[in-house]
N, C-alpha and C positions, 0 to 999 in steps of 0.2 A: 504494500500500500504506500509506504513512504517513498519507494522507488518511483511509483506511478506519479505521485505528487511532485517529486523532483523533476521528472520528465515534463509534466504539464507546465510547471513554472518555466522550465527551459524553453518550451514551445512558445509560451506567451511572449518571451523576450525575442525569440528568433523568428518565429513565423507569424508575424502580425498579418492581418488580412492584406493581401496584395504584396506582401514582402517576402517572396520566395527567391529573391535575387541571390542570396548566398547559398549556392548549391552545396558548398562544402559543409555547412552547418546541417543541412538536410541529410547529407551522407553520414555525418557523425551520429545523428539520431538513429539512422538505419543500422549503422555498425553496432551501436550500443544495444539496440533492440535485438539484432541478430545474435550478439554474444549472449544475451539473456536467454534466448531461445535455445541456443546450443548448450548452454549450461544446464538448462532444464531437461531437454530431450536427449542430449548427447548425440552420438552418431547411431545409425542403424535404421532410421525411418526412411520411407519413400520421400522423394523430392516434393511431392504434392503436400505432405504433412507440414514440411518446413515452409512452403509457399503460403499455405493457409494460415499458419501460425504468425508469420511475418505480416501478412495482410491484416489479420485480426488485431494484432497488437498495435500496428500503426494506426488503424482505424480508431481504436480505443483512445488514442491520444490525438485524435482529430487531424490526421494527415490523410488526404484523399489517396485512395489506392484502388486500382482496377486490376482484377486478376484476369489472366488470359485475354488481355486487351488487344484487339486487332489494330495494327498500325499500318498505315498505307506505305507501300514501297514504290518509290519513284525511280525512273531512269534518269540519266544525267540531263536530259532535255525537259524534265518535269512530267513526262508521261507516267500515269498511274499504271503500274505493272501488276499489282495484286496486294496481298496483305500478309503480314506475319503476326504471330501471337506472342507478345511479350509476357513472360511469367507474371511480372507486376509492372504496372505503369504508375509511378508515384508522383503526386503533385503536378500532374500534367506536364512533366518535364524530365523525368528520370526513368530509364528502363532498368529494372532489377531482374537479373537472370539467376535463378537458383539452381544449385546442383547438389547431389547427394552421392558423391563418389569418393574414392580414396584420396585423390588429389586433382587439382586443376591442371589441365594440359593446354598446349598452344591452341588446339582446336576449339576449346571453350572460349578463349579470348577472341579468336577469329570469328566465332559465331556472334558474340556480342558486338564486336566492331562492325560486322556486316549488318546487323540489326540497326545500329546507330546510323551508319552511312545511308542505308537504304531508306530509313524512315525520316532522316534529317533531324534526329534528336541528338543533342550534343553530348549528354552525360549518361553513363551507365555504371552499374555495380554488378560484379560477378561474385556470388557468394556460394561457397561450398560448405555445406553442413555435414557432409559425410565422413570427413576425416576425424582423427583424434583431436586435432586443433582446427578451429574455425579459420577458413581462408576467405579473405575479402580483397578484391582487386577493383580499383576505380579505373574506369576506361573512359577516355575522352576522344571524340571524333569531331573534326571540323570540316 
């Protein structure tokens, strides 16, 4: 309960209405929340469980989260080619791709980079809940 109050107070300072400009602070909140989830569940669950837990906990602290959100994929000339599904789309500006494997590999990073480039979203987090230690990588595409 005290942890939740601390996070709510932090959010009031950081995420005032219309003030999501500081993506790093948003990423810090997601990192902290992911750590709490990993500490509680540890490794061994399916990716979907961690995805739902993260969405649930972020929603509880009033951060907008959409699970399996379809994002438009554009060609370089702006032509809509189709859609991809981001595990989580947070605050209308951050893609979170969750994994539940032994360790992150280059293909996971390439997948998220592809999602970012194709959807023209600049920021992403790759989170692996499956290892003994939580792994989080921030990915940026311009």
